[in-house]
C-alpha positions in Angstrom: -32.6 30.3 -64.3 -29.5 28.8 -65.8 -27.5 29.4 -62.5 -30.2 27.4 -60.8 -30.1 24.6 -63.2 -26.3 24.7 -62.9 -26.8 24.4 -58.9 -29.5 21.4 -59.3 -27.2 19.5 -62.1 -24.2 19.8 -59.7 -25.9 18.6 -56.4 -25.5 14.9 -57.3 -22.0 15.1 -57.6 -21.6 17.0 -54.3 -24.1 14.4 -52.9 -21.7 11.6 -54.0 -18.6 13.5 -53.1 -20.1 13.7 -49.5 -20.9 10.0 -49.3 -17.5 9.2 -50.4 -15.8 11.1 -48.0 -18.2 9.8 -45.2 -17.4 6.2 -46.5 -13.6 6.7 -46.5 -13.6 8.2 -42.8 -15.9 5.3 -41.7 -13.8 2.7 -43.2 -10.6 4.5 -41.6 -12.5 4.5 -38.1 -13.4 0.9 -38.3 -9.7 -0.2 -39.3 -7.9 2.2 -36.7 -7.5 -0.6 -34.2 -5.5 -2.9 -36.9 -3.4 0.2 -37.6 -2.6 0.8 -34.0 -1.6 -2.9 -33.4 0.4 -3.1 -36.5 2.6 -0.1 -35.0 3.7 -2.3 -32.1 4.3 -0.7 -28.8 4.0 -3.5 -26.3 7.4 -2.5 -24.7 7.6 -3.5 -20.9 10.2 -4.0 -18.3 9.6 -7.2 -16.2 11.0 -7.3 -12.4 10.6 -10.3 -10.1 10.1 -8.7 -6.6 9.5 -12.0 -4.7 10.2 -15.8 -5.2 12.6 -17.8 -7.3 13.7 -16.1 -10.2 14.8 -19.2 -11.6 11.8 -21.0 -11.7 10.7 -22.4 -15.0 7.1 -23.0 -14.0 5.6 -26.4 -14.3 2.8 -28.7 -13.3 2.0 -27.1 -9.7 2.3 -23.3 -10.5 -1.0 -21.3 -10.5 -0.5 -17.8 -12.1 -2.8 -15.0 -11.5 -2.3 -12.0 -14.2 -3.8 -8.6 -12.8 -3.8 -5.7 -15.3 -3.7 -2.4 -13.6 -4.1 0.9 -14.3 -3.9 4.1 -11.8 -5.0 1.5 -9.1 -2.9 2.4 -6.0 -6.3 2.7 -3.9 -8.1 -0.3 -4.9 -5.2 -2.7 -5.7 -3.9 -3.2 -2.3 -7.3 -4.1 -0.9 -7.7 -6.6 -3.9 -4.2 -8.4 -3.2 -4.9 -8.5 0.6 -8.2 -10.4 0.0 -7.0 -12.5 -2.7 -3.6 -13.5 -1.0 -5.2 -14.3 2.3 -7.7 -16.6 0.7 -5.0 -18.2 -1.5 -3.0 -19.0 1.4 -5.9 -20.1 3.8 -7.3 -22.8 1.1 -4.0 -23.7 -0.5 -4.7 -27.3 0.2 -8.3 -27.5 -1.3 -7.3 -25.4 -4.3 -4.3 -28.0 -4.6 -6.7 -30.5 -5.1 -9.0 -28.8 -7.5 -6.0 -27.5 -9.6 -4.6 -31.3 -9.8 -8.2 -32.3 -10.9 -8.3 -29.7 -13.4 -4.7 -30.5 -15.2 -5.3 -34.3 -15.0 -2.5 -34.9 -12.5 -4.2 -38.1 -10.8 -0.8 -39.2 -9.0 -0.4 -38.2 -5.3 1.9 -35.4 -4.6 5.5 -36.1 -3.2 6.0 -34.9 0.4 2.1 -33.5 0.4 3.6 -30.5 -1.5 0.9 -27.9 -2.4 0.6 -25.7 -5.3 2.4 -22.3 -5.7 1.1 -19.0 -7.1 2.6 -16.7 -9.7 1.2 -13.1 -8.9 1.7 -11.0 -12.2 0.7 -7.4 -11.9 1.0 -5.4 -15.1 1.0 -1.6 -14.7 -0.3 -0.3 -17.9 1.7 2.9 -17.8 0.0 4.3 -14.7 0.6 7.7 -13.5 -0.2 7.1 -9.8 1.9 4.9 -7.3 0.5 1.7 -8.5 4.2 0.3 -9.0 5.3 1.2 -5.6 2.4 -0.4 -4.2 3.0 -3.5 -5.8 6.8 -3.3 -4.5 5.7 -2.7 -1.1 3.4 -5.6 -0.9 6.0 -8.0 -2.5 8.4 -7.0 0.4 6.1 -8.0 3.1 5.2 -11.6 1.5 6.9 -14.3 3.1 4.8 -17.6 1.6 7.6 -18.6 -1.0 5.4 -17.5 -3.8 6.6 -15.5 -6.9 5.5 -11.6 -7.6 6.3 -10.3 -10.9 5.8 -6.5 -11.8 5.4 -5.8 -15.3 5.7 -2.2 -16.2 4.3 -1.1 -19.7 6.4 1.5 -21.2 3.3 3.4 -22.1 -0.4 3.0 -21.9 -1.5 0.4 -24.3 -4.9 -0.7 -22.9 -6.3 -3.6 -21.0 -5.9 -6.1 -23.7 -2.4 -5.2 -24.3 -1.6 -5.5 -20.6 -3.2 -9.0 -20.4 -1.3 -10.2 -23.4 2.0 -9.0 -22.0 1.2 -10.7 -18.6 -0.2 -13.7 -19.8 2.9 -14.5 -22.4 5.3 -13.8 -19.4 3.4 -16.3 -17.2 4.6 -19.7 -16.2 1.8 -21.6 -14.7 0.0 -24.5 -15.9 -3.1 -22.7 -15.5 -3.5 -18.8 -16.0 -6.2 -16.9 -14.1 -6.9 -13.3 -15.5 -8.3 -11.2 -12.5 -9.2 -7.6 -12.4 -7.5 -5.4 -10.0 -10.8 -4.0 -8.5 -11.6 -7.4 -7.0 -15.3 -7.1 -8.4 -15.4 -10.9 -8.6 -15.4 -12.8 -5.5 -12.3 -15.0 -5.9 -13.3 -17.5 -3.1 -16.4 -18.3 -4.7 -15.2 -17.8 -8.2 -11.8 -19.9 -8.5 -13.1 -23.0 -7.3 -16.0 -23.0 -9.8 -13.6 -22.1 -12.7 -11.4 -24.9 -11.5 -14.1 -27.3 -11.5 -15.5 -26.4 -14.8 -12.0 -26.7 -15.9 -11.8 -30.3 -14.9 -15.2 -31.0 -16.7 -13.8 -29.4 -20.0 -10.3 -31.2 -19.8 -11.7 -34.6 -19.2 -13.7 -34.3 -22.4 -10.5 -33.3 -24.1 -8.3 -35.9 -22.7 -10.5 -38.5 -24.0 -10.2 -37.2 -27.7 -6.3 -36.5 -27.8 -3.2 -36.8 -26.1 -2.1 -33.4 -26.5 -2.3 -30.7 -23.5 -5.7 -29.4 -23.7 -6.8 -25.8 -24.8 -9.5 -24.8 -22.6 -11.0 -21.6 -21.3 -13.4 -20.8 -18.4 -15.2 -17.5 -18.5 -16.6 -16.0 -15.3 -19.9 -14.7 -15.9 -22.4 -12.1 -14.7 -24.9 -13.1 -17.0 -27.1 -14.6 -14.1 -27.2 -11.1 -12.6 -28.5 -9.3 -15.6 -31.8 -8.6 -14.3 -30.8 -7.5 -11.0 -28.3 -5.0 -12.6 -31.0 -3.8 -15.0 -33.1 -2.8 -12.2 -30.2 -1.0 -10.5 -29.0 0.7 -13.6 -30.2 3.8 -15.4 -32.2 3.2 -18.6 -29.1 4.6 -20.8 -26.9 1.9 -19.2 -29.3 -0.9 -19.6 -29.9 0.0 -23.4 -26.2 0.2 -23.9 -25.8 -3.5 -22.1 -28.5 -5.1 -24.3 -27.0 -3.6 -27.2 -23.5 -4.8 -26.7 -24.9 -8.5 -25.9 -26.8 -8.3 -29.4 -23.7 -7.2 -31.3 -21.4 -9.8 -29.4 -23.8 -12.6 -30.4 -24.3 -11.4 -33.9 -20.0 -10.5 -34.6 -18.6 -12.7 -32.1 -20.2 -15.8 -30.9 -23.7 -16.6 -29.4 -22.3 -19.2 -27.2 -20.8 -16.9 -24.4 -23.3 -14.5 -22.6 -20.7 -12.3 -20.6 -17.5 -11.7 -22.5 -16.3 -8.7 -20.5 -16.3 -10.2 -16.6 -12.5 -10.0 -15.7 -12.2 -13.2 -14.4 -11.1 -16.1 -16.7 -9.1 -19.4 -16.4 -7.0 -20.6 -19.2 -4.8 -23.5 -19.7 -1.2 -23.1 -20.6 -1.6 -24.0 -23.9 -4.6 -22.0 -24.5 -3.0 -18.8 -23.1 -0.3 -19.1 -25.5 -2.4 -19.9 -28.6 -5.0 -17.2 -27.8 -2.8 -14.3 -26.6 -0.1 -14.9 -29.4 -3.0 -14.3 -31.8 -4.6 -11.4 -29.8 -4.6 -7.9 -31.7 -7.3 -5.6 -29.7 -5.6 -3.7 -27.1 -8.4 -1.9 -25.4 -11.7 -2.7 -23.8 -13.2 -5.3 -26.4 -10.1 -7.4 -26.3 -12.2 -10.2 -24.8 -14.5 -10.5 -27.6 -11.5 -11.2 -30.0 -10.4 -13.8 -27.7 -14.0 -15.8 -28.3 -13.5 -15.5 -32.0 -10.0 -16.9 -32.0 -11.0 -19.6 -29.6 -13.6 -20.7 -31.9 -11.5 -20.6 -35.2 -8.6 -22.4 -33.2 -11.2 -24.9 -31.9 -10.2 -23.9 -28.0 -13.0 -25.5 -25.7 -14.6 -22.5 -24.0 -17.2 -22.7 -21.0 -19.0 -20.1 -19.0 -19.6 -20.2 -15.1 -21.7 -17.8 -12.9 -19.6 -16.1 -10.5 -20.4 -13.7 -7.3 -19.7 -10.1 -8.4 -20.2 -6.8 -7.2 -19.6 -3.3 -8.6 -16.6 -1.3 -7.1 -16.4 2.5 -6.8 -13.6 3.7 -9.1 -14.5 2.1 -12.3 -12.7 3.3 -15.4 -15.9 3.7 -17.1 -17.6 6.2 -14.4 -17.4 9.1 -16.9 -20.7 9.8 -17.3 -23.4 8.8 -20.1 -21.4 10.6 -22.7 -18.3 8.9 -22.1 -19.9 5.5 -21.8 -21.8 5.9 -24.7 -18.4 6.8 -26.5 -16.5 3.7 -25.0 -19.5 1.6 -26.2 -19.1 2.9 -29.5 -15.6 2.1 -29.5 -16.2 -1.5 -28.5 -18.6 -1.7 -31.2 -16.1 -0.5 -33.7 -13.4 -3.1 -32.2 -15.7 -5.8 -32.9 -16.5 -4.6 -36.4 -12.7 -4.5 -37.0 -12.1 -7.8 -35.6 -14.8 -9.4 -38.2 -13.4 -7.4 -41.1 -9.7 -8.2 -40.5 -10.1 -12.0 -40.0 -12.7 -12.4 -43.1 -10.5 -10.2 -45.3 -7.5 -12.1 -43.9 -5.7 -8.8 -42.9 -4.9 -10.8 -39.6 -3.4 -14.2 -39.8 -4.2 -17.0 -37.6 -1.1 -18.9 -35.9 -1.8 -22.3 -34.2 0.6 -22.9 -31.2 
């Protein structure tokens, strides 16, 4: 009887010990992304494959930042479609570009905008780098092609950050390597919305506007819900709920890989960005709100492309979703406790 009584008496201590261990492990799990980003690891090598390596950028340059990880099959198709469109519609895009950046003066000699194509290879183990080199060798448009090779795989957020901070364009477009967003539909829409946003900013201040336009698939949500499994649909709605609760209710789709930034917005946002994996877009929204960067959202045509890095089955998708929730909690906690500082550029 005494032994039983001792066991019962010791049960609360064991219970509290287990709760304590679980709590410590949970805290470590939530703050792991902060630990990872503190270690550094964004080493990269930048190579100019085509164009003028002495160019300092300027008022007539549109930068395209393309993060790529093991994309030797999808990247050539995306580059073909993108460059054909950019060259074919260069004149109309020049007018939209000028309106977006507030250039109301006629161009000298009817000059047109130039493009800076930056492919960021995120430590690929396939032939992605050689694909970019071969593509650049065939380019004769006078545009610039850069290859940024990360020294190790750092995640999509780290790759996009490296590309954005190395870009020189007055406007910077983040675009996924799979070409899921129709650029012929999306880019004009984002440029027009950027013009609307910047018009408001120029009325309020003489400083260069800090503006971001998110391409969005929110209008396709009902269609995608009908074609996806119940698990995927549940995870999609759960993710949207936590984005609204932990980040911002203003943006319905943070994860579409098609976003347009003004130069000043790109510098401010990506200088402060910490997350390096899939949920980095949600931190961009948090930073934008804290720095009062103007943000808007525009519906774009988007098609699911085979070969997604998230096509690893239900368990893999659930683990990725859990990781993204962890990252959002980390962002909220690190800014709340001022572990991460905010710098205004």
